[in-house]
A tleap script that builds the chain and sets N, CA, C and O, in Angstrom:
source leaprc.protein.ff14SB
mol = sequence {
  NMET ARG VAL LYS GLY ILE ARG ARG GLN ASP
  ASN ALA VAL LEU ALA GLU ALA GLU THR ASP
  TRP ILE PHE VAL ASP ALA VAL SER GLY ARG
  LEU HIE SER ILE PRO LYS GLU VAL ALA THR
  VAL PHE GLU LEU VAL PRO GLU GLU LYS GLU
  ALA ALA ILE LEU CALA
}
set mol.1.N position { 6.195 15.726 1.095 }
set mol.1.CA position { 7.832 14.860 1.984 }
set mol.1.C position { 8.882 13.966 1.205 }
set mol.1.O position { 8.265 14.042 0.142 }
set mol.2.N position { 9.766 13.329 0.944 }
set mol.2.CA position { 10.353 12.242 1.090 }
set mol.2.C position { 11.475 12.114 2.096 }
set mol.2.O position { 12.223 12.986 2.539 }
set mol.3.N position { 11.395 10.382 2.438 }
set mol.3.CA position { 11.976 9.301 2.847 }
set mol.3.C position { 12.856 8.244 2.194 }
set mol.3.O position { 12.913 7.821 1.039 }
set mol.4.N position { 13.502 7.965 3.270 }
set mol.4.CA position { 14.148 6.344 2.425 }
set mol.4.C position { 14.823 6.199 3.634 }
set mol.4.O position { 15.519 6.988 4.273 }
set mol.5.N position { 14.473 4.992 3.838 }
set mol.5.CA position { 14.812 3.312 5.026 }
set mol.5.C position { 16.311 3.685 3.580 }
set mol.5.O position { 16.397 3.885 2.368 }
set mol.6.N position { 17.453 3.544 5.152 }
set mol.6.CA position { 19.353 3.261 4.238 }
set mol.6.C position { 19.350 2.580 5.931 }
set mol.6.O position { 18.958 2.778 7.081 }
set mol.7.N position { 20.085 1.683 5.074 }
set mol.7.CA position { 20.470 0.549 5.851 }
set mol.7.C position { 22.588 0.963 6.501 }
set mol.7.O position { 23.719 0.732 6.074 }
set mol.8.N position { 22.397 1.171 6.861 }
set mol.8.CA position { 23.733 2.099 7.489 }
set mol.8.C position { 25.026 0.908 7.448 }
set mol.8.O position { 26.242 1.090 7.507 }
set mol.9.N position { 24.297 -0.262 7.334 }
set mol.9.CA position { 26.196 -0.802 7.151 }
set mol.9.C position { 26.863 -0.320 5.695 }
set mol.9.O position { 28.009 0.127 5.640 }
set mol.10.N position { 26.092 -0.451 4.645 }
set mol.10.CA position { 25.736 -0.080 3.108 }
set mol.10.C position { 25.480 1.093 2.448 }
set mol.10.O position { 25.856 1.484 1.343 }
set mol.11.N position { 24.818 1.574 3.245 }
set mol.11.CA position { 24.339 3.287 2.305 }
set mol.11.C position { 22.884 2.285 2.029 }
set mol.11.O position { 21.868 2.747 2.550 }
set mol.12.N position { 22.681 0.673 1.085 }
set mol.12.CA position { 21.825 0.713 0.840 }
set mol.12.C position { 20.265 1.147 0.810 }
set mol.12.O position { 19.773 1.088 1.937 }
set mol.13.N position { 19.318 1.589 -0.249 }
set mol.13.CA position { 18.482 2.199 0.065 }
set mol.13.C position { 17.423 1.438 0.174 }
set mol.13.O position { 16.916 1.198 -0.922 }
set mol.14.N position { 16.944 1.011 0.983 }
set mol.14.CA position { 15.693 0.235 1.460 }
set mol.14.C position { 14.615 -0.139 0.747 }
set mol.14.O position { 14.174 -1.072 0.076 }
set mol.15.N position { 14.237 1.424 1.320 }
set mol.15.CA position { 12.750 1.784 0.613 }
set mol.15.C position { 12.932 2.977 0.633 }
set mol.15.O position { 13.882 3.535 1.183 }
set mol.16.N position { 11.507 3.813 -0.323 }
set mol.16.CA position { 11.247 5.091 -0.442 }
set mol.16.C position { 10.229 5.722 -0.353 }
set mol.16.O position { 9.459 5.065 -1.054 }
set mol.17.N position { 9.749 6.453 -0.017 }
set mol.17.CA position { 8.232 7.034 -0.234 }
set mol.17.C position { 8.547 8.724 -0.031 }
set mol.17.O position { 9.511 9.263 0.513 }
set mol.18.N position { 7.169 9.418 -0.784 }
set mol.18.CA position { 6.880 10.778 -1.023 }
set mol.18.C position { 5.316 10.892 -1.155 }
set mol.18.O position { 4.502 10.657 -2.048 }
set mol.19.N position { 5.247 11.520 0.580 }
set mol.19.CA position { 3.882 12.323 0.652 }
set mol.19.C position { 3.587 13.336 0.834 }
set mol.19.O position { 3.940 13.747 1.939 }
set mol.20.N position { 3.092 13.972 0.273 }
set mol.20.CA position { 2.004 15.731 0.317 }
set mol.20.C position { 1.559 15.592 1.465 }
set mol.20.O position { 1.119 14.537 1.921 }
set mol.21.N position { 1.671 17.204 2.340 }
set mol.21.CA position { 1.000 17.028 3.685 }
set mol.21.C position { 0.796 18.621 3.821 }
set mol.21.O position { 1.578 19.572 3.805 }
set mol.22.N position { -0.720 18.483 3.976 }
set mol.22.CA position { -1.075 20.383 4.325 }
set mol.22.C position { -2.123 19.877 5.645 }
set mol.22.O position { -2.300 18.705 5.978 }
set mol.23.N position { -2.669 20.933 6.201 }
set mol.23.CA position { -2.879 20.649 7.330 }
set mol.23.C position { -4.310 22.279 7.221 }
set mol.23.O position { -4.206 23.445 6.838 }
set mol.24.N position { -4.987 21.796 7.551 }
set mol.24.CA position { -6.711 21.522 7.846 }
set mol.24.C position { -7.557 22.197 8.863 }
set mol.24.O position { -8.096 21.450 9.679 }
set mol.25.N position { -7.766 23.441 8.963 }
set mol.25.CA position { -8.583 23.190 10.100 }
set mol.25.C position { -9.827 23.286 10.354 }
set mol.25.O position { -10.721 24.032 9.956 }
set mol.26.N position { -9.753 22.218 11.249 }
set mol.26.CA position { -11.072 20.915 10.992 }
set mol.26.C position { -12.454 21.737 11.239 }
set mol.26.O position { -13.490 21.072 11.212 }
set mol.27.N position { -12.539 23.085 11.471 }
set mol.27.CA position { -14.060 23.794 12.025 }
set mol.27.C position { -14.212 24.973 10.366 }
set mol.27.O position { -15.266 25.044 9.733 }
set mol.28.N position { -13.024 25.696 10.004 }
set mol.28.CA position { -13.449 26.390 9.541 }
set mol.28.C position { -13.298 25.548 7.980 }
set mol.28.O position { -14.211 25.452 7.160 }
set mol.29.N position { -12.358 25.168 7.877 }
set mol.29.CA position { -11.896 23.951 6.151 }
set mol.29.C position { -10.314 24.725 5.317 }
set mol.29.O position { -9.837 24.627 4.186 }
set mol.30.N position { -9.923 25.452 6.531 }
set mol.30.CA position { -8.785 26.821 5.649 }
set mol.30.C position { -7.217 25.983 6.332 }
set mol.30.O position { -6.971 25.484 7.430 }
set mol.31.N position { -6.101 26.211 4.597 }
set mol.31.CA position { -5.210 25.807 4.975 }
set mol.31.C position { -5.020 26.759 6.477 }
set mol.31.O position { -5.605 27.781 6.834 }
set mol.32.N position { -3.607 25.682 7.368 }
set mol.32.CA position { -3.011 26.302 8.175 }
set mol.32.C position { -1.845 25.633 8.401 }
set mol.32.O position { -1.677 24.426 8.225 }
set mol.33.N position { -0.946 26.513 8.836 }
set mol.33.CA position { 0.233 26.505 8.918 }
set mol.33.C position { 0.062 25.184 9.828 }
set mol.33.O position { -0.949 24.892 10.465 }
set mol.34.N position { 1.892 24.060 9.718 }
set mol.34.CA position { 2.476 23.047 10.338 }
set mol.34.C position { 3.017 23.644 11.417 }
set mol.34.O position { 3.961 24.434 11.434 }
set mol.35.N position { 2.370 23.227 12.332 }
set mol.35.CA position { 2.332 23.085 13.769 }
set mol.35.C position { 4.016 23.075 13.908 }
set mol.35.O position { 4.685 22.257 13.277 }
set mol.36.N position { 4.600 24.037 14.773 }
set mol.36.CA position { 5.971 23.923 15.215 }
set mol.36.C position { 6.072 22.432 15.337 }
set mol.36.O position { 6.615 21.782 14.444 }
set mol.37.N position { 5.475 21.755 16.613 }
set mol.37.CA position { 5.910 20.640 17.284 }
set mol.37.C position { 6.082 19.191 16.862 }
set mol.37.O position { 6.656 18.239 17.391 }
set mol.38.N position { 4.967 19.430 15.033 }
set mol.38.CA position { 4.953 18.685 13.549 }
set mol.38.C position { 6.383 18.865 13.159 }
set mol.38.O position { 7.202 17.946 13.168 }
set mol.39.N position { 6.665 20.222 12.782 }
set mol.39.CA position { 7.940 20.306 12.226 }
set mol.39.C position { 8.988 20.357 12.898 }
set mol.39.O position { 9.751 21.139 12.332 }
set mol.40.N position { 9.281 20.087 13.489 }
set mol.40.CA position { 10.422 20.202 14.299 }
set mol.40.C position { 11.505 18.605 14.415 }
set mol.40.O position { 12.700 18.357 14.255 }
set mol.41.N position { 10.319 17.848 14.764 }
set mol.41.CA position { 10.239 15.810 14.341 }
set mol.41.C position { 10.935 15.619 13.136 }
set mol.41.O position { 11.621 14.597 13.103 }
set mol.42.N position { 10.939 16.438 11.992 }
set mol.42.CA position { 11.377 15.889 10.514 }
set mol.42.C position { 12.482 16.848 10.573 }
set mol.42.O position { 12.325 18.059 10.728 }
set mol.43.N position { 13.828 16.135 10.416 }
set mol.43.CA position { 15.350 16.775 9.906 }
set mol.43.C position { 14.448 17.206 8.092 }
set mol.43.O position { 13.635 16.538 7.454 }
set mol.44.N position { 15.066 18.541 7.794 }
set mol.44.CA position { 15.390 18.938 6.392 }
set mol.44.C position { 16.534 18.432 5.554 }
set mol.44.O position { 17.661 18.898 5.718 }
set mol.45.N position { 16.382 17.849 4.998 }
set mol.45.CA position { 17.997 17.649 4.318 }
set mol.45.C position { 17.897 18.012 2.963 }
set mol.45.O position { 17.412 17.046 2.372 }
set mol.46.N position { 18.231 19.395 1.801 }
set mol.46.CA position { 18.445 19.480 1.217 }
set mol.46.C position { 19.341 18.093 0.211 }
set mol.46.O position { 20.330 17.696 0.826 }
set mol.47.N position { 19.109 17.326 -1.244 }
set mol.47.CA position { 19.625 16.871 -1.717 }
set mol.47.C position { 20.729 16.710 -1.845 }
set mol.47.O position { 21.260 15.636 -1.563 }
set mol.48.N position { 21.912 18.590 -2.688 }
set mol.48.CA position { 22.758 18.284 -2.550 }
set mol.48.C position { 23.721 18.003 -0.966 }
set mol.48.O position { 24.935 18.181 -0.858 }
set mol.49.N position { 22.512 17.394 0.455 }
set mol.49.CA position { 23.964 17.672 1.276 }
set mol.49.C position { 23.369 16.046 1.873 }
set mol.49.O position { 23.771 15.604 2.949 }
set mol.50.N position { 22.356 15.265 0.981 }
set mol.50.CA position { 22.254 13.931 0.972 }
set mol.50.C position { 23.480 13.052 1.153 }
set mol.50.O position { 23.656 12.329 2.133 }
set mol.51.N position { 24.591 13.215 -0.212 }
set mol.51.CA position { 24.991 12.600 0.103 }
set mol.51.C position { 26.393 12.239 1.495 }
set mol.51.O position { 26.981 11.265 1.963 }
set mol.52.N position { 26.347 14.160 1.714 }
set mol.52.CA position { 27.576 13.607 2.629 }
set mol.52.C position { 26.954 13.022 3.733 }
set mol.52.O position { 27.582 12.441 4.618 }
set mol.53.N position { 25.640 13.167 3.710 }
set mol.53.CA position { 25.452 12.386 5.558 }
set mol.53.C position { 25.581 11.336 5.137 }
set mol.53.O position { 25.996 10.643 6.066 }
set mol.54.N position { 25.498 10.882 4.451 }
set mol.54.CA position { 25.337 9.023 4.474 }
set mol.54.C position { 26.955 8.430 4.271 }
set mol.54.O position { 27.342 7.329 4.665 }
set mol.55.N position { 27.888 9.584 3.464 }
set mol.55.CA position { 28.892 8.834 4.297 }
set mol.55.C position { 30.023 8.921 4.723 }
set mol.55.O position { 30.493 8.018 5.416 }
savepdb mol mol.pdb
quit
């Protein structure tokens, strides 16, 4: 996941971060799908649409 902290007044990028998330079943140790209640909290924005959102 990539995130940017942007100041709305002038669209200045204040911070950027990138993380890789994986969900693992604690009992079996197997990979697990991202729970819907987690996925719905984050808005996925393709890079090509990012500029339009900031305009």
